C-alpha positions as CSV (number, residue, x, y, z in Angstrom):
1,E,0.0,0.0,0.0
2,E,1.1,3.6,-0.6
3,D,3.1,5.1,2.2
4,S,3.2,1.7,4.1
5,N,6.3,0.8,6.0
6,I,7.3,-2.6,4.8
7,G,10.5,-2.7,6.9
8,Y,13.6,-4.6,5.9
9,I,14.1,-6.9,3.0
10,K,17.3,-9.0,2.9
11,L,18.4,-11.2,0.0
12,L,19.4,-14.7,0.8
13,A,20.3,-15.9,-2.7
14,D,20.8,-14.5,-6.2
15,V,17.7,-13.5,-8.0
16,E,17.0,-13.7,-11.7
17,S,13.8,-12.0,-12.7
18,T,11.9,-10.3,-15.5
19,G,12.1,-7.1,-13.4
20,V,11.1,-6.0,-9.9
21,V,8.5,-3.2,-9.8
22,V,8.1,-1.3,-6.5
23,N,4.8,0.5,-6.7
24,A,4.7,2.1,-3.2
25,G,5.9,1.8,0.3
26,T,8.9,2.5,2.5
27,F,11.6,-0.1,3.1
28,T,15.3,-1.0,3.1
29,L,16.6,-3.5,0.6
30,D,19.8,-5.2,1.7
31,L,21.6,-6.9,-1.2
32,N,23.6,-8.9,1.3
33,G,26.3,-9.8,-1.2
34,Y,23.9,-11.3,-3.7
35,T,22.9,-10.2,-7.2
36,I,19.6,-9.2,-8.7
37,S,19.7,-9.5,-12.5
38,S,17.3,-9.1,-15.4
39,E,17.1,-8.6,-19.1
40,S,14.6,-5.8,-18.5
41,H,14.6,-2.9,-16.0
42,T,15.9,-4.8,-13.0
43,L,14.6,-2.5,-10.2
44,Y,11.8,0.0,-11.1
45,I,10.9,2.1,-8.1
46,Q,7.9,4.4,-8.6
47,N,4.8,6.1,-7.2
48,N,6.1,8.0,-4.1
49,S,8.1,5.0,-2.9
50,N,10.8,5.6,-0.3
51,V,13.6,3.0,-0.7
52,T,17.0,2.6,0.8
53,I,19.4,0.2,-0.8
54,V,22.4,-1.2,1.1
55,D,24.9,-4.0,1.0
56,N,25.7,-5.1,4.5
57,S,27.6,-8.2,3.5
58,E,31.3,-8.6,4.5
59,T,32.3,-9.0,0.9
60,N,30.4,-5.9,-0.4
61,S,29.6,-7.9,-3.5
62,G,25.9,-7.2,-3.9
63,K,24.9,-6.2,-7.4
64,V,22.0,-5.0,-9.5
65,I,22.6,-5.9,-13.2
66,S,20.5,-5.3,-16.3
67,S,21.6,-7.0,-19.5
68,G,18.8,-6.1,-21.8
69,E,18.9,-3.7,-24.7
70,G,17.5,-0.3,-23.6
71,S,17.0,-1.3,-20.0
72,F,18.5,0.1,-16.8
73,A,19.6,-1.5,-13.5
74,V,17.7,0.9,-11.3
75,G,14.9,3.2,-12.6
76,I,13.3,5.8,-10.3
77,T,10.1,7.5,-11.4
78,N,6.9,9.3,-10.4
79,S,8.1,11.1,-7.3
80,A,9.9,8.2,-5.8
81,S,12.8,8.8,-3.4
82,V,15.8,6.5,-3.2
83,T,18.9,6.5,-1.0
84,I,21.8,4.2,-2.1
85,N,24.5,3.3,0.4
86,G,26.3,0.4,-1.3
87,G,26.2,-2.2,-4.0
88,T,27.3,-2.3,-7.6
89,Y,24.9,-1.1,-10.4
90,E,25.5,-2.0,-14.0
91,S,23.6,-1.9,-17.2
92,T,25.2,-3.5,-20.3
93,H,23.4,-1.4,-22.9
94,H,21.8,1.6,-21.1
95,Y,21.8,3.6,-17.8
96,A,22.9,2.0,-14.6
97,L,20.7,4.5,-12.8
98,N,17.8,6.5,-14.4
99,L,15.7,9.2,-12.8
100,E,12.5,10.8,-14.2
101,E,9.1,12.2,-13.3
102,N,10.2,14.4,-10.3
103,S,12.1,11.7,-8.5
104,S,15.2,12.0,-6.4
105,V,18.2,10.0,-5.3
106,T,20.9,10.5,-2.7
107,I,24.0,8.4,-3.4
108,N,26.3,7.8,-0.4
109,G,28.3,4.9,-1.8
110,G,28.3,2.1,-4.3
111,S,29.7,1.6,-7.8
112,Y,28.0,2.7,-11.0
113,I,29.5,1.1,-14.1
114,N,28.4,1.4,-17.7
115,S,29.7,1.4,-21.3
116,Y,27.1,4.0,-22.2
117,V,26.2,6.4,-19.3
118,P,26.2,5.3,-15.7
119,V,23.7,7.9,-14.4
120,C,20.9,9.8,-16.2
121,I,19.0,12.6,-14.5
122,N,16.0,13.7,-16.5
123,E,14.3,17.1,-16.4
124,G,12.5,17.7,-13.1
125,S,14.4,15.1,-11.1
126,S,17.4,15.6,-8.8
127,A,20.5,13.7,-7.6
128,T,22.8,14.4,-4.7
129,I,26.1,12.6,-4.8
130,M,28.0,12.3,-1.5
131,G,30.2,9.4,-2.5
132,G,30.6,6.4,-4.7
133,I,32.5,5.3,-7.8
134,F,31.2,6.3,-11.2
135,E,32.9,4.7,-14.2
136,Y,32.2,4.3,-17.8
137,T,34.2,2.2,-20.2
138,G,33.8,4.4,-23.3
139,G,30.7,6.0,-24.6
140,N,29.0,9.3,-23.9
141,A,29.3,10.6,-20.4
142,I,29.8,9.8,-16.7
143,I,26.6,11.7,-15.9
144,D,23.9,12.9,-18.3
145,N,22.2,15.6,-16.3
146,H,19.0,17.4,-17.5
147,G,17.7,18.1,-14.0
148,N,19.4,19.1,-10.8
149,L,22.8,17.7,-9.8
150,V,24.7,18.3,-6.5
151,V,28.1,16.8,-6.2
152,K,29.8,16.7,-2.8
153,G,32.0,13.7,-3.2
154,G,32.7,10.6,-5.2
155,T,35.2,9.4,-7.7
156,F,34.6,9.8,-11.5
157,T,36.7,7.8,-13.9
158,H,36.7,6.6,-17.5
159,D,38.9,4.4,-19.6
160,A,41.3,5.5,-22.4
161,E,38.6,5.1,-25.0
162,G,36.7,8.1,-23.6
163,E,37.7,11.7,-23.6
164,G,40.7,12.7,-21.4
165,D,42.8,10.5,-19.3
166,E,41.6,7.8,-16.9
167,S,43.8,9.1,-14.1
168,F,41.6,12.2,-13.7
169,P,38.4,12.3,-11.7
170,T,36.0,13.5,-14.4
171,I,32.3,14.4,-14.6
172,Y,30.4,15.4,-17.7
173,Y,26.9,16.9,-18.0
174,Y,24.8,18.5,-20.7
175,D,22.3,20.8,-19.3
176,G,20.3,21.3,-16.1
177,S,21.9,22.8,-12.9
178,I,25.0,21.6,-11.1
179,D,26.5,22.5,-7.8
180,L,30.1,21.6,-7.0
181,S,30.6,24.2,-4.2
182,N,31.3,21.5,-1.6
183,Y,33.4,19.2,-3.8
184,P,37.0,18.9,-2.5
185,T,38.9,21.9,-3.8
186,D,41.9,19.9,-4.7
187,A,39.8,18.0,-7.2
188,I,38.0,20.9,-8.9
189,N,40.7,21.4,-11.6
190,S,40.4,17.8,-12.6
191,I,36.7,18.1,-13.3
192,F,35.6,18.9,-16.8
193,V,32.0,20.0,-17.7
194,I,30.5,19.8,-21.1
195,N,27.4,22.0,-21.5
196,N,24.6,21.5,-24.0
197,S,26.6,23.5,-26.6
198,G,29.3,20.9,-26.5
199,A,32.0,23.4,-25.3
200,D,34.4,22.3,-22.6
201,I,34.4,24.3,-19.4
202,D,37.3,24.1,-16.9
203,L,36.1,24.8,-13.4
204,C,38.2,27.2,-11.3
205,D,39.6,26.5,-7.9
206,E,36.6,28.0,-6.2
207,T,32.9,28.2,-6.9
208,I,31.4,31.6,-5.8
209,L,27.7,32.0,-5.3
210,L,26.7,35.4,-6.7
211,P,23.4,37.2,-6.1
212,E,21.1,38.4,-8.9
213,G,22.2,41.7,-10.4
214,Y,25.8,41.3,-9.4
215,C,28.2,42.4,-12.2
216,F,31.7,41.1,-12.7
217,F,34.4,40.9,-15.4
218,G,34.2,37.4,-16.9
219,A,37.1,35.1,-17.7
220,I,36.8,35.4,-21.4
221,E,38.4,38.6,-22.6
222,F,37.3,40.2,-19.3
223,T,33.9,41.1,-20.7
224,P,31.3,42.5,-18.2
225,T,28.8,39.9,-17.2
226,T,25.7,40.4,-15.1
227,V,24.2,37.6,-13.1
228,L,20.7,37.2,-14.4
229,L,19.5,34.3,-12.2
230,A,20.8,33.3,-8.8
231,D,21.0,29.6,-9.7
232,N,23.0,30.0,-12.9
233,T,26.7,29.1,-13.0
234,Y,29.3,31.6,-14.2
235,Y,33.1,31.1,-14.4
236,I,35.8,33.6,-13.5
237,D,39.6,33.0,-13.4
238,V,40.6,36.0,-11.3
239,E,39.2,36.8,-7.9
240,P,37.7,40.3,-7.9
241,E,39.6,43.0,-6.0
242,K,37.7,44.0,-2.8
243,Y,37.3,47.5,-1.5
244,A,36.0,48.9,1.8
245,V,33.7,51.9,1.3
246,T,32.4,54.2,4.1
247,F,30.1,57.1,3.6
248,E,27.6,59.3,5.4
């Protein structure tokens, strides 16, 4: 039933299915070192469900795998909310994790592996990444973001077939909003962002939140730039000089 508290579900063996659909309810799913696999969408969480996924096994070997064409390991839709604390999520031909229809996810750990795109955030949905390993083995992007993305931790890598070098923690996105203000400053220069125009943007050492109407000289040919929206992201490579002004 919707909003019912189911409690705690713990896997005791590997599960092969045609796809597990969660229609409603609140519960914790413990992978417990086992694997849920499907040729379809393996876990499809929807309809205001509130699910926490963990792997409390000593081996940390729990997995959710989708092997079907066009299917994802975990799908979150229709205002569902998911917290992921562990496990490995892999889709052979599509997204390891897909969000849509005003849903949200908080990622504290786990591994997200894909040869296409590990994570897709569709318009209206949001993801907060606190930790975890995000890896793709050639393809389009680490994260395909069309909604709201906040990154406060995690490791982002790709193999030599992708753009850049595998030794750099890397994150890509196309449009939507992104907040890297709390990401470790020593890693900011290793993060590259691709916006929807396809242009590469190198983030500076510091992300500065500017109010609407604030005017500064931009990094490109020092052209004056006015902040039109408070949640837009702008890039500068020189810290503005500060003055103290007193007057009656």
